[in-house]
C-alpha positions in Angstrom: 6.2 15.6 16.4 8.3 18.3 14.8 11.9 17.7 15.8 15.5 17.9 14.5 16.3 14.6 16.1 16.1 11.4 14.3 12.7 9.7 14.8 12.4 5.9 14.9 9.3 4.6 13.2 8.4 1.0 12.7 6.8 -0.2 9.4 4.1 -2.7 10.2 4.5 -4.9 7.2 6.4 -8.0 6.1 5.8 -7.2 2.4 9.3 -6.2 1.1 7.8 -4.4 -1.9 5.7 -2.2 0.4 8.5 -1.6 2.8 10.9 -0.5 0.0 8.2 1.7 -1.5 7.3 3.3 1.8 10.9 4.2 2.5 11.2 5.6 -1.0 8.1 7.8 -0.6 9.0 9.0 2.9 12.8 9.2 2.5 14.3 11.6 5.0 17.4 11.7 7.2 15.4 12.5 10.3 13.5 9.2 10.2 15.2 5.9 11.0 12.9 3.1 9.6 12.6 -0.1 11.5 11.0 -3.3 10.2 10.2 -6.8 11.3 13.9 -7.7 10.7 14.8 -5.5 13.7 12.7 -7.5 16.2 12.3 -11.0 17.5 8.9 -12.7 17.7 7.2 -10.4 15.3 3.5 -10.8 15.9 1.3 -12.5 13.3 -1.7 -10.3 12.5 -4.9 -11.8 11.0 -6.4 -9.3 8.7 -10.2 -8.9 8.6 -12.4 -8.7 5.5 -14.3 -5.7 6.6 -12.3 -2.6 5.6 -9.0 -1.1 4.8 -9.4 1.2 7.8 -9.8 -1.7 10.2 -6.9 -3.6 8.8 -4.5 -0.6 8.8 -5.5 0.3 12.4 -5.2 -3.2 13.6 -1.7 -3.7 12.2 -0.4 -0.3 13.5 -1.8 -0.8 16.9 -0.6 -4.3 17.3 2.9 -3.5 16.3 3.1 -0.2 18.2 2.0 -2.1 21.4 4.7 -4.8 20.6 7.6 -2.4 19.9 6.6 0.5 22.1 7.4 2.8 19.2 5.6 4.9 16.7 4.3 2.6 14.0 3.2 3.1 10.4 0.8 0.7 8.8 -1.3 0.7 5.6 -3.8 -1.4 3.9 -4.5 -1.2 0.2 -6.2 -2.9 -2.6 -7.3 -2.9 -6.2 -10.9 -2.2 -6.9 -12.2 -3.2 -10.4 -15.5 -1.9 -11.5 -16.1 -4.9 -13.9 -15.6 -7.2 -11.0 -17.9 -5.1 -8.7 -15.1 -3.7 -6.6 -13.0 -6.9 -6.3 -10.4 -8.0 -5.4 -10.6 -5.0 -3.0 -9.8 -6.0 0.6 -8.8 -9.5 -0.7 -6.2 -8.1 -3.1 -3.2 -9.8 -1.5 -4.9 -13.3 -1.5 -7.3 -13.1 -4.3 -6.2 -16.4 -5.8 -6.2 -18.0 -2.4 -4.2 -17.9 0.8 -0.5 -17.7 0.1 -1.1 -16.8 -3.5 1.7 -15.1 -5.5 1.4 -11.7 -7.2 1.5 -13.6 -10.5 -1.4 -15.9 -9.5 -3.5 -12.9 -8.3 -2.9 -11.0 -11.6 -3.7 -14.1 -13.6 -7.0 -14.6 -11.9 -8.0 -11.0 -12.6 -7.0 -11.3 -16.3 -9.0 -14.5 -16.6 -12.1 -13.1 -15.1 -11.8 -10.0 -17.4 -10.9 -11.8 -20.6 -14.1 -10.7 -22.3 -14.1 -7.1 -21.0 -13.4 -4.4 -23.5 -10.7 -1.8 -22.5 -13.2 1.0 -22.1 -15.0 -0.9 -19.4 -11.8 -2.0 -17.6 -11.9 0.9 -15.2 -10.3 0.4 -11.7 -8.5 2.2 -8.9 -5.9 1.5 -6.3 -7.0 2.6 -2.8 -4.9 3.0 0.3 -5.5 3.7 4.0 -2.5 4.7 6.1 -2.2 4.9 9.9 0.5 6.2 12.2 0.0 4.9 15.7 1.8 6.3 18.7 2.6 4.5 21.9 0.3 6.8 23.9 -2.7 5.3 21.9 -3.1 8.3 19.7 -3.3 7.7 16.0 -3.6 9.5 12.7 -5.3 8.2 9.5 -5.4 9.2 5.9 -6.5 7.9 2.5 -5.3 8.0 -1.1 -6.5 6.6 -4.4 -5.2 6.3 -8.0 -7.7 5.9 -10.9 -6.8 3.8 -14.0 -7.6 0.8 -16.2 -6.7 -2.8 -16.2 -4.4 -3.9 -19.2 -4.9 -7.1 -21.1 -1.6 -8.6 -20.1 1.3 -7.9 -17.6 3.8 -5.3 -18.7 6.8 -3.9 -16.8 9.4 -5.2 -14.3 9.1 -2.4 -11.7 6.7 -2.4 -8.7 4.8 -5.4 -7.3 1.3 -6.7 -6.8 -1.0 -5.6 -9.6 1.3 -2.9 -10.9 2.0 -4.8 -14.2 -1.6 -4.6 -15.2 -2.7 -1.2 -13.9 -2.5 1.7 -16.3 -2.8 4.9 -14.3 -5.2 7.6 -15.5 -3.3 10.0 -18.0 -0.7 7.4 -18.8 -0.3 4.8 -21.6 2.0 2.5 -19.6 1.4 0.3 -16.6 2.4 1.2 -13.0 5.3 -1.3 -13.5 6.6 0.5 -16.5 6.6 4.2 -15.5 9.3 3.8 -12.9 9.5 4.4 -9.1 10.0 8.2 -9.3 6.9 8.8 -11.4 4.9 6.2 -9.4 5.7 8.0 -6.1 4.1 11.1 -7.5 0.7 9.5 -8.4 0.2 6.3 -6.5 -2.5 5.7 -4.0 0.1 4.8 -1.4 2.2 8.0 -2.0 -0.9 10.2 -1.7 -2.0 8.5 1.5 1.4 8.6 3.1 2.2 12.2 2.2 -1.2 13.4 3.4 -0.7 11.4 6.7 2.7 13.0 7.5 1.4 16.5 6.7 -1.3 15.8 9.3 1.2 14.8 12.0 3.5 17.8 11.1 6.6 16.0 10.2 8.1 18.2 7.7 9.9 15.8 5.3 8.6 17.0 2.0 
């Protein structure tokens, strides 16, 4: 897929935070990013509760078949050791279907109210997939270790960023800024690895 021509790639997500972050991580003049806003009758995709891999592949394949274009999808979650790996695959809807980021964060904090900081270990995990119209696909993974703070802090980022303190940092993912986040995040690691695999030289 190495080329000097501009490549169109569809991002298989309606999460504006994710879309913005993906574009920032993979910013390059040779890629024209397309989203759900560029298509009519965007398919609704029911995610499973089995694995990040299954969800990412399902989203990428569904949208690639719909658009007939190379499609990038990812599935990610927050895994907290004190909660035995939860919210994990249920991260986006941990407080219930249609729950907001704030509601999900508050549920985590409520469940961990008696947990000391030393035991608040956690990690963000991401699986990314690039699916091509010829039914060939590439997959990669990334993770970011850290701990859960006692309260939300920071205005940047989305999801659980305001309560996640990355390993080696004293501030949350929502406080360190997008430039630093894109160096260490689970999503950045997975996406950069993925695009090295498919030999698109954009780094």
